MMTF fields as JSON, N, C-alpha, C and O atoms, coordinates in Angstrom:
{
  "mmtfVersion": "1.0.0",
  "mmtfProducer": "UNKNOWN",
  "numBonds": 387,
  "numAtoms": 388,
  "numGroups": 97,
  "numChains": 1,
  "numModels": 1,
  "chainsPerModel": [1],
  "groupsPerChain": [97],
  "chainIdList": ["A"],
  "bondAtomList": [4, 2, 8, 6, 12, 10, 16, 14, 20, 18, 24, 22, 28, 26, 32, 30, 36, 34, 40, 38, 44, 42, 48, 46, 52, 50, 56, 54, 60, 58, 64, 62, 68, 66, 72, 70, 76, 74, 80, 78, 84, 82, 88, 86, 92, 90, 96, 94, 100, 98, 104, 102, 108, 106, 112, 110, 116, 114, 120, 118, 124, 122, 128, 126, 132, 130, 136, 134, 140, 138, 144, 142, 148, 146, 152, 150, 156, 154, 160, 158, 164, 162, 168, 166, 172, 170, 176, 174, 180, 178, 184, 182, 188, 186, 192, 190, 196, 194, 200, 198, 204, 202, 208, 206, 212, 210, 216, 214, 220, 218, 224, 222, 228, 226, 232, 230, 236, 234, 240, 238, 244, 242, 248, 246, 252, 250, 256, 254, 260, 258, 264, 262, 268, 266, 272, 270, 276, 274, 280, 278, 284, 282, 288, 286, 292, 290, 296, 294, 300, 298, 304, 302, 308, 306, 312, 310, 316, 314, 320, 318, 324, 322, 328, 326, 332, 330, 336, 334, 340, 338, 344, 342, 348, 346, 352, 350, 356, 354, 360, 358, 364, 362, 368, 366, 372, 370, 376, 374, 380, 378, 384, 382],
  "bondOrderList": [1, 1, 1, 1, 1, 1, 1, 1, 1, 1, 1, 1, 1, 1, 1, 1, 1, 1, 1, 1, 1, 1, 1, 1, 1, 1, 1, 1, 1, 1, 1, 1, 1, 1, 1, 1, 1, 1, 1, 1, 1, 1, 1, 1, 1, 1, 1, 1, 1, 1, 1, 1, 1, 1, 1, 1, 1, 1, 1, 1, 1, 1, 1, 1, 1, 1, 1, 1, 1, 1, 1, 1, 1, 1, 1, 1, 1, 1, 1, 1, 1, 1, 1, 1, 1, 1, 1, 1, 1, 1, 1, 1, 1, 1, 1, 1],
  "groupList": [{"groupName": "MET", "atomNameList": ["N", "CA", "C", "O"], "elementList": ["N", "C", "C", "O"], "formalChargeList": [0, 0, 0, 0], "bondAtomList": [1, 0, 2, 1, 3, 2], "bondOrderList": [1, 1, 2], "singleLetterCode": "M", "chemCompType": "L-PEPTIDE LINKING"}, {"groupName": "ALA", "atomNameList": ["N", "CA", "C", "O"], "elementList": ["N", "C", "C", "O"], "formalChargeList": [0, 0, 0, 0], "bondAtomList": [1, 0, 2, 1, 3, 2], "bondOrderList": [1, 1, 2], "singleLetterCode": "A", "chemCompType": "L-PEPTIDE LINKING"}, {"groupName": "GLU", "atomNameList": ["N", "CA", "C", "O"], "elementList": ["N", "C", "C", "O"], "formalChargeList": [0, 0, 0, 0], "bondAtomList": [1, 0, 2, 1, 3, 2], "bondOrderList": [1, 1, 2], "singleLetterCode": "E", "chemCompType": "L-PEPTIDE LINKING"}, {"groupName": "ASN", "atomNameList": ["N", "CA", "C", "O"], "elementList": ["N", "C", "C", "O"], "formalChargeList": [0, 0, 0, 0], "bondAtomList": [1, 0, 2, 1, 3, 2], "bondOrderList": [1, 1, 2], "singleLetterCode": "N", "chemCompType": "L-PEPTIDE LINKING"}, {"groupName": "SER", "atomNameList": ["N", "CA", "C", "O"], "elementList": ["N", "C", "C", "O"], "formalChargeList": [0, 0, 0, 0], "bondAtomList": [1, 0, 2, 1, 3, 2], "bondOrderList": [1, 1, 2], "singleLetterCode": "S", "chemCompType": "L-PEPTIDE LINKING"}, {"groupName": "LEU", "atomNameList": ["N", "CA", "C", "O"], "elementList": ["N", "C", "C", "O"], "formalChargeList": [0, 0, 0, 0], "bondAtomList": [1, 0, 2, 1, 3, 2], "bondOrderList": [1, 1, 2], "singleLetterCode": "L", "chemCompType": "L-PEPTIDE LINKING"}, {"groupName": "PRO", "atomNameList": ["N", "CA", "C", "O"], "elementList": ["N", "C", "C", "O"], "formalChargeList": [0, 0, 0, 0], "bondAtomList": [1, 0, 2, 1, 3, 2], "bondOrderList": [1, 1, 2], "singleLetterCode": "P", "chemCompType": "L-PEPTIDE LINKING"}, {"groupName": "ILE", "atomNameList": ["N", "CA", "C", "O"], "elementList": ["N", "C", "C", "O"], "formalChargeList": [0, 0, 0, 0], "bondAtomList": [1, 0, 2, 1, 3, 2], "bondOrderList": [1, 1, 2], "singleLetterCode": "I", "chemCompType": "L-PEPTIDE LINKING"}, {"groupName": "ASP", "atomNameList": ["N", "CA", "C", "O"], "elementList": ["N", "C", "C", "O"], "formalChargeList": [0, 0, 0, 0], "bondAtomList": [1, 0, 2, 1, 3, 2], "bondOrderList": [1, 1, 2], "singleLetterCode": "D", "chemCompType": "L-PEPTIDE LINKING"}, {"groupName": "HIS", "atomNameList": ["N", "CA", "C", "O"], "elementList": ["N", "C", "C", "O"], "formalChargeList": [0, 0, 0, 0], "bondAtomList": [1, 0, 2, 1, 3, 2], "bondOrderList": [1, 1, 2], "singleLetterCode": "H", "chemCompType": "L-PEPTIDE LINKING"}, {"groupName": "THR", "atomNameList": ["N", "CA", "C", "O"], "elementList": ["N", "C", "C", "O"], "formalChargeList": [0, 0, 0, 0], "bondAtomList": [1, 0, 2, 1, 3, 2], "bondOrderList": [1, 1, 2], "singleLetterCode": "T", "chemCompType": "L-PEPTIDE LINKING"}, {"groupName": "ARG", "atomNameList": ["N", "CA", "C", "O"], "elementList": ["N", "C", "C", "O"], "formalChargeList": [0, 0, 0, 0], "bondAtomList": [1, 0, 2, 1, 3, 2], "bondOrderList": [1, 1, 2], "singleLetterCode": "R", "chemCompType": "L-PEPTIDE LINKING"}, {"groupName": "VAL", "atomNameList": ["N", "CA", "C", "O"], "elementList": ["N", "C", "C", "O"], "formalChargeList": [0, 0, 0, 0], "bondAtomList": [1, 0, 2, 1, 3, 2], "bondOrderList": [1, 1, 2], "singleLetterCode": "V", "chemCompType": "L-PEPTIDE LINKING"}, {"groupName": "GLY", "atomNameList": ["N", "CA", "C", "O"], "elementList": ["N", "C", "C", "O"], "formalChargeList": [0, 0, 0, 0], "bondAtomList": [1, 0, 2, 1, 3, 2], "bondOrderList": [1, 1, 2], "singleLetterCode": "G", "chemCompType": "PEPTIDE LINKING"}, {"groupName": "TYR", "atomNameList": ["N", "CA", "C", "O"], "elementList": ["N", "C", "C", "O"], "formalChargeList": [0, 0, 0, 0], "bondAtomList": [1, 0, 2, 1, 3, 2], "bondOrderList": [1, 1, 2], "singleLetterCode": "Y", "chemCompType": "L-PEPTIDE LINKING"}, {"groupName": "PHE", "atomNameList": ["N", "CA", "C", "O"], "elementList": ["N", "C", "C", "O"], "formalChargeList": [0, 0, 0, 0], "bondAtomList": [1, 0, 2, 1, 3, 2], "bondOrderList": [1, 1, 2], "singleLetterCode": "F", "chemCompType": "L-PEPTIDE LINKING"}, {"groupName": "LYS", "atomNameList": ["N", "CA", "C", "O"], "elementList": ["N", "C", "C", "O"], "formalChargeList": [0, 0, 0, 0], "bondAtomList": [1, 0, 2, 1, 3, 2], "bondOrderList": [1, 1, 2], "singleLetterCode": "K", "chemCompType": "L-PEPTIDE LINKING"}, {"groupName": "TRP", "atomNameList": ["N", "CA", "C", "O"], "elementList": ["N", "C", "C", "O"], "formalChargeList": [0, 0, 0, 0], "bondAtomList": [1, 0, 2, 1, 3, 2], "bondOrderList": [1, 1, 2], "singleLetterCode": "W", "chemCompType": "L-PEPTIDE LINKING"}, {"groupName": "CYS", "atomNameList": ["N", "CA", "C", "O"], "elementList": ["N", "C", "C", "O"], "formalChargeList": [0, 0, 0, 0], "bondAtomList": [1, 0, 2, 1, 3, 2], "bondOrderList": [1, 1, 2], "singleLetterCode": "C", "chemCompType": "L-PEPTIDE LINKING"}, {"groupName": "GLN", "atomNameList": ["N", "CA", "C", "O"], "elementList": ["N", "C", "C", "O"], "formalChargeList": [0, 0, 0, 0], "bondAtomList": [1, 0, 2, 1, 3, 2], "bondOrderList": [1, 1, 2], "singleLetterCode": "Q", "chemCompType": "L-PEPTIDE LINKING"}],
  "groupTypeList": [0, 1, 2, 1, 3, 2, 4, 5, 6, 7, 8, 3, 1, 9, 10, 3, 11, 4, 9, 12, 13, 2, 13, 7, 1, 8, 13, 11, 3, 14, 6, 13, 14, 7, 5, 7, 13, 5, 1, 5, 1, 10, 5, 1, 5, 1, 5, 12, 1, 4, 13, 14, 13, 15, 16, 13, 17, 1, 5, 7, 1, 13, 7, 7, 18, 1, 12, 4, 5, 12, 18, 13, 12, 4, 1, 12, 5, 5, 2, 11, 11, 11, 12, 16, 11, 5, 2, 13, 5, 8, 5, 10, 4, 19, 2, 13, 9],
  "groupIdList": [1, 2, 3, 4, 5, 6, 7, 8, 9, 10, 11, 12, 13, 14, 15, 16, 17, 18, 19, 20, 21, 22, 23, 24, 25, 26, 27, 28, 29, 30, 31, 32, 33, 34, 35, 36, 37, 38, 39, 40, 41, 42, 43, 44, 45, 46, 47, 48, 49, 50, 51, 52, 53, 54, 55, 56, 57, 58, 59, 60, 61, 62, 63, 64, 65, 66, 67, 68, 69, 70, 71, 72, 73, 74, 75, 76, 77, 78, 79, 80, 81, 82, 83, 84, 85, 86, 87, 88, 89, 90, 91, 92, 93, 94, 95, 96, 97],
  "secStructList": [7, 2, 2, 2, 2, 6, 6, 1, 7, 7, 7, 2, 2, 2, 2, 1, 7, 7, 7, 1, 1, 2, 2, 2, 2, 7, 4, 4, 4, 2, 2, 2, 2, 2, 2, 2, 2, 2, 2, 2, 2, 2, 2, 2, 2, 2, 2, 2, 2, 2, 2, 6, 6, 7, 2, 2, 2, 2, 2, 2, 2, 2, 2, 2, 2, 2, 2, 2, 2, 2, 2, 2, 2, 2, 2, 2, 2, 2, 2, 2, 2, 2, 2, 2, 2, 2, 6, 6, 7, 7, 6, 6, 7, 7, 7, 7, 7],
  "xCoordList": [-22.909, -22.326, -21.981, -21.905, -21.825, -21.6, -22.743, -22.676, -23.859, -24.894, -25.446, -26.197, -24.961, -25.451, -24.494, -24.832, -23.033, -22.478, -22.991, -22.85, -23.52, -23.938, -24.935, -25.036, -26.068, -27.137, -27.057, -27.957, -25.708, -25.276, -25.042, -24.509, -25.34, -25.219, -23.667, -23.104, -22.985, -21.628, -21.411, -21.524, -21.052, -20.822, -19.123, -18.076, -19.278, -17.828, -17.116, -15.906, -17.99, -17.434, -16.787, -16.148, -17.038, -16.305, -15.333, -14.278, -15.647, -14.974, -13.814, -13.035, -14.001, -13.286, -11.89, -11.81, -10.802, -9.596, -9.396, -8.984, -9.76, -9.961, -8.582, -8.519, -7.544, -6.071, -5.737, -4.883, -6.375, -5.812, -4.857, -5.174, -3.625, -2.419, -1.779, -0.898, -2.251, -1.781, -0.447, 0.019, 0.431, 2.002, 2.738, 3.949, 1.88, 2.468, 1.736, 2.394, 0.671, 0.132, 0.589, 0.649, 0.989, 1.595, 2.854, 3.556, 3.29, 4.802, 5.527, 6.678, 4.9, 5.613, 6.143, 6.842, 5.564, 6.096, 7.53, 8.179, 7.762, 8.729, 9.936, 10.432, 10.528, 11.872, 11.933, 12.923, 10.749, 11.025, 10.976, 11.397, 10.243, 10.545, 11.901, 12.579, 12.518, 13.878, 14.891, 15.683, 14.693, 15.564, 15.263, 16.087, 14.149, 13.879, 14.785, 15.403, 14.817, 15.271, 16.677, 17.162, 17.468, 18.845, 19.027, 19.666, 18.543, 18.596, 18.77, 19.749, 17.797, 18.109, 19.287, 19.976, 19.455, 20.747, 21.837, 22.745, 22.025, 23.28, 22.974, 23.903, 21.904, 21.921, 22.554, 23.092, 22.371, 23.06, 24.535, 25.299, 24.962, 26.411, 27.127, 28.296, 26.473, 26.793, 27.163, 28.11, 26.381, 26.23, 27.416, 28.189, 27.576, 28.673, 30.348, 31.342, 30.185, 31.423, 31.659, 32.849, 30.76, 31.08, 31.283, 31.959, 30.779, 31.153, 32.527, 33.183, 33.094, 34.346, 35.462, 36.626, 35.017, 35.881, 36.133, 37.089, 35.473, 35.762, 34.937, 33.863, 35.345, 34.426, 34.185, 33.079, 35.267, 34.904, 33.94, 32.982, 34.013, 32.933, 31.789, 30.79, 31.615, 30.512, 29.76, 28.555, 30.415, 30.113, 29.5, 28.352, 30.137, 29.586, 28.595, 27.778, 28.437, 27.075, 25.775, 24.577, 26.251, 25.397, 24.613, 23.392, 25.701, 25.278, 24.246, 23.158, 24.826, 23.936, 22.655, 21.737, 22.426, 21.404, 20.24, 19.043, 20.857, 19.876, 19.451, 18.32, 20.401, 19.838, 18.755, 17.722, 19.104, 18.131, 16.83, 15.851, 16.653, 15.783, 14.661, 13.472, 15.535, 14.731, 14.081, 12.855, 14.872, 14.623, 13.38, 12.362, 13.434, 12.56, 11.117, 10.045, 11.267, 9.992, 9.623, 8.403, 10.075, 9.517, 8.956, 7.948, 9.502, 8.917, 7.832, 7.116, 7.627, 6.284, 5.197, 4.028, 5.637, 4.714, 4.168, 3.015, 4.976, 4.57, 3.72, 2.873, 4.156, 3.164, 1.799, 0.776, 1.727, 0.551, -0.347, -1.574, 0.131, -0.35, -0.966, -2.155, -0.113, -0.69, -1.713, -2.543, -2.003, -3.076, -4.362, -5.515, -3.848, -5.209, -5.642, -6.844, -4.794, -5.305, -6.167, -7.15, -5.778, -6.653, -7.936, -8.859, -7.968, -9.671, -10.105, -11.187, -9.572, -9.945, -10.062, -10.831, -9.095, -9.14, -7.355, -6.439, -7.161, -6.184, -5.455, -6.001, -3.87, -3.091, -3.48, -3.303, -3.976, -4.247, -5.78, -6.247, -6.477, -7.975, -8.103, -7.646, -8.708, -8.614, -9.769, -10.799, -9.663, -10.86, -10.464, -9.338, -11.619, -11.523, -10.968, -11.255, -10.196, -9.785, -9.492, -9.102],
  "yCoordList": [22.144, 22.358, 21.22, 21.361, 20.187, 18.762, 18.348, 17.926, 18.492, 18.258, 18.879, 18.28, 20.303, 21.006, 20.829, 21.126, 20.186, 20.201, 18.551, 18.231, 17.55, 16.364, 16.319, 15.289, 17.62, 17.468, 18.187, 18.196, 18.902, 19.31, 18.466, 17.439, 18.601, 17.583, 17.659, 18.733, 16.6, 16.511, 15.839, 14.642, 16.933, 16.61, 15.919, 16.566, 14.551, 13.891, 13.961, 13.918, 14.055, 14.03, 15.325, 15.416, 16.413, 17.64, 17.992, 18.564, 17.675, 17.95, 16.97, 17.238, 15.83, 14.816, 14.895, 14.502, 15.456, 15.351, 15.764, 15.008, 17.032, 17.678, 17.812, 18.372, 17.278, 17.463, 18.906, 19.104, 19.892, 21.423, 21.746, 21.986, 21.729, 22.179, 21.024, 21.142, 19.844, 18.355, 18.427, 18.227, 18.819, 18.755, 19.722, 19.624, 20.75, 21.294, 20.789, 20.471, 20.646, 20.181, 18.792, 18.617, 17.564, 16.436, 16.458, 16.632, 16.304, 16.295, 15.348, 15.503, 14.403, 12.935, 13.133, 12.343, 14.471, 14.503, 15.377, 15.603, 15.735, 16.755, 16.006, 16.378, 14.818, 14.32, 14.132, 14.307, 13.76, 13.644, 14.769, 14.712, 16.077, 17.408, 17.653, 18.147, 17.363, 17.762, 17.227, 17.884, 16.052, 15.098, 15.408, 15.084, 16.027, 16.51, 17.816, 17.989, 18.681, 19.839, 19.476, 19.909, 18.785, 18.066, 17.819, 18.534, 16.99, 16.555, 17.782, 17.835, 18.702, 20.135, 20.74, 21.176, 20.725, 21.534, 20.711, 21.375, 19.528, 18.749, 18.498, 18.002, 18.762, 18.928, 20.028, 19.904, 21.165, 22.295, 22.378, 23.038, 21.472, 21.453, 20.759, 21.045, 19.843, 18.457, 19.325, 19.05, 20.292, 21.132, 22.04, 22.245, 22.556, 23.632, 22.75, 23.081, 21.761, 20.977, 20.375, 20.296, 19.877, 19.417, 20.518, 20.309, 21.711, 23.028, 23.443, 23.948, 23.331, 23.776, 22.436, 22.558, 21.429, 20.222, 19.267, 18.493, 19.291, 18.695, 17.198, 17.036, 16.485, 15.277, 14.333, 13.838, 14.146, 13.456, 14.226, 13.569, 15.349, 15.854, 16.046, 16.215, 16.074, 16.168, 14.627, 14.532, 13.673, 12.282, 12.185, 11.77, 12.5, 12.227, 13.254, 12.996, 14.339, 15.234, 14.666, 14.867, 14.075, 13.367, 12.408, 12.441, 11.234, 10.186, 10.411, 9.839, 11.518, 12.091, 12.601, 12.522, 13.035, 13.778, 12.59, 12.621, 11.688, 10.682, 9.693, 9.208, 9.398, 8.855, 9.708, 9.196, 10.907, 12.029, 12.027, 11.575, 12.375, 12.064, 11.091, 11.231, 9.92, 8.401, 8.466, 8.387, 8.614, 8.456, 9.209, 8.64, 10.636, 11.97, 11.812, 12.149, 11.332, 10.724, 9.655, 9.583, 8.676, 7.584, 7.643, 6.988, 8.371, 8.951, 9.761, 9.783, 10.525, 11.186, 10.42, 10.549, 9.563, 8.663, 7.574, 7.164, 7.109, 6.332, 6.848, 6.2, 8.224, 8.629, 8.883, 8.476, 9.522, 9.71, 8.314, 8.416, 7.318, 5.654, 5.642, 5.364, 5.956, 5.625, 6.428, 5.89, 7.969, 8.516, 8.434, 8.732, 7.918, 7.44, 6.061, 5.838, 4.917, 4.038, 4.185, 3.492, 4.938, 5.364, 5.817, 5.544, 6.557, 7.065, 6.156, 6.447, 4.88, 3.746, 3.863, 3.221, 4.895, 4.851, 4.801, 5.34, 4.161, 3.929, 4.875, 5.978, 4.806, 6.037, 6.76, 7.936, 5.83, 6.732, 7.17, 7.387, 7.258, 7.343, 9.03, 9.684, 9.565, 11.051, 11.519, 10.846, 12.651, 13.344, 14.915, 15.334, 15.754, 17.262, 17.769, 17.211, 18.746, 19.582, 18.964, 19.617],
  "zCoordList": [9.639, 8.455, 7.277, 6.057, 8.015, 7.234, 6.464, 5.309, 7.184, 6.613, 5.353, 4.583, 5.169, 4.318, 2.943, 1.798, 3.432, 1.898, 1.6, 0.419, 2.434, 2.105, 1.21, 0.543, 0.956, 0.283, -1.002, -1.842, -1.118, -2.554, -3.308, -2.887, -4.592, -5.835, -6.025, -5.816, -6.399, -6.798, -8.178, -8.443, -9.057, -10.47, -10.319, -10.287, -10.251, -10.218, -11.859, -12.082, -12.695, -14.032, -14.521, -15.569, -13.573, -13.824, -12.698, -12.973, -11.446, -10.312, -9.572, -8.658, -10.274, -9.417, -10.266, -11.43, -9.527, -10.136, -11.754, -12.634, -11.891, -13.085, -13.883, -14.978, -13.268, -13.947, -14.359, -15.223, -13.777, -14.036, -12.949, -11.784, -13.453, -12.566, -11.942, -11.089, -12.394, -11.9, -11.611, -10.489, -12.978, -12.592, -11.621, -11.423, -10.967, -9.765, -8.727, -7.736, -8.691, -7.327, -6.893, -5.676, -7.856, -7.516, -7.426, -8.422, -6.354, -6.066, -6.694, -7.103, -6.776, -7.361, -9.006, -9.64, -9.485, -10.831, -10.967, -11.988, -9.758, -9.813, -10.339, -11.402, -9.571, -10.25, -11.78, -12.49, -12.147, -13.576, -14.597, -15.752, -13.83, -14.608, -14.315, -15.216, -13.045, -12.995, -14.087, -14.763, -14.085, -15.325, -16.613, -17.468, -16.981, -18.231, -18.447, -19.497, -17.428, -17.512, -17.692, -18.737, -16.933, -16.953, -18.429, -19.201, -18.642, -20.16, -21.225, -21.969, -21.232, -21.688, -21.659, -22.581, -20.511, -20.187, -20.619, -21.118, -20.586, -20.873, -22.483, -23.12, -23.102, -24.357, -25.212, -26.312, -24.452, -24.765, -24.544, -25.248, -23.247, -22.987, -24.027, -24.285, -24.652, -25.72, -27.033, -27.77, -27.199, -28.577, -28.382, -29.318, -27.277, -27.143, -27.218, -27.866, -26.452, -26.467, -27.695, -27.999, -28.576, -29.934, -30.833, -31.84, -30.613, -31.666, -31.289, -32.201, -30.121, -29.858, -29.917, -29.537, -30.342, -30.743, -29.349, -29.399, -28.358, -27.155, -27.305, -26.725, -27.861, -28.527, -27.143, -26.926, -26.279, -25.086, -24.188, -23.781, -23.852, -23.145, -23.85, -23.15, -25.187, -26.144, -26.014, -26.244, -25.704, -25.536, -24.086, -23.931, -23.234, -21.804, -21.64, -20.757, -22.238, -21.902, -22.94, -22.74, -23.839, -24.87, -24.195, -24.044, -23.654, -22.668, -21.692, -21.615, -20.789, -19.583, -20.06, -19.243, -21.04, -21.873, -22.323, -22.038, -22.999, -23.19, -22.094, -22.085, -21.152, -19.98, -19.024, -18.593, -18.797, -18.054, -18.927, -18.333, -20.015, -20.865, -20.651, -20.362, -20.922, -20.989, -19.545, -19.477, -18.316, -17.049, -16.835, -16.443, -17.112, -16.627, -17.364, -16.862, -18.431, -19.226, -18.812, -18.959, -18.318, -17.728, -16.525, -16.261, -15.736, -14.414, -14.323, -13.322, -15.428, -15.53, -16.064, -15.701, -16.992, -17.607, -16.61, -16.746, -15.623, -14.781, -13.532, -12.917, -13.282, -12.286, -13.001, -12.449, -14.173, -14.945, -15.12, -15.105, -15.246, -15.402, -13.946, -13.79, -12.853, -11.626, -11.296, -10.564, -11.714, -11.354, -12.282, -11.97, -13.602, -14.387, -13.809, -13.951, -13.079, -12.692, -11.35, -11.088, -10.751, -9.812, -9.904, -9.136, -10.922, -11.6, -12.36, -12.871, -12.72, -13.43, -14.785, -15.499, -15.2, -16.635, -17.319, -16.697, -18.488, -19.127, -19.335, -19.32, -19.623, -19.799, -21.311, -21.629, -21.999, -23.199, -23.475, -24.593, -22.242, -22.266, -22.231, -21.293, -23.25, -23.336, -22.693, -22.661, -22.168, -21.414, -21.374, -21.646, -20.975, -20.743, -21.836, -22.895, -21.862, -22.825, -23.978, -24.946]
}
């Protein structure tokens, strides 16, 4: 059976890590996505606290929002850069869709 697979032509340009569903399949992205979700939730909390006049809570939620967003986006971009480096591409290299 292994010999049959070796004789088949492999289209590396289209089948080698096509990136479809990469965010779900690559578990290293999850912490970044969770931090981005936390940033969105704390943004809502900051807006509600600010609307009700709780300036201290709004400030705390705003700081948590900013830190979570920066850390989450950084984590996702670093993982994306790692995947691209394994493929021999730059982070800004466009391909596919």
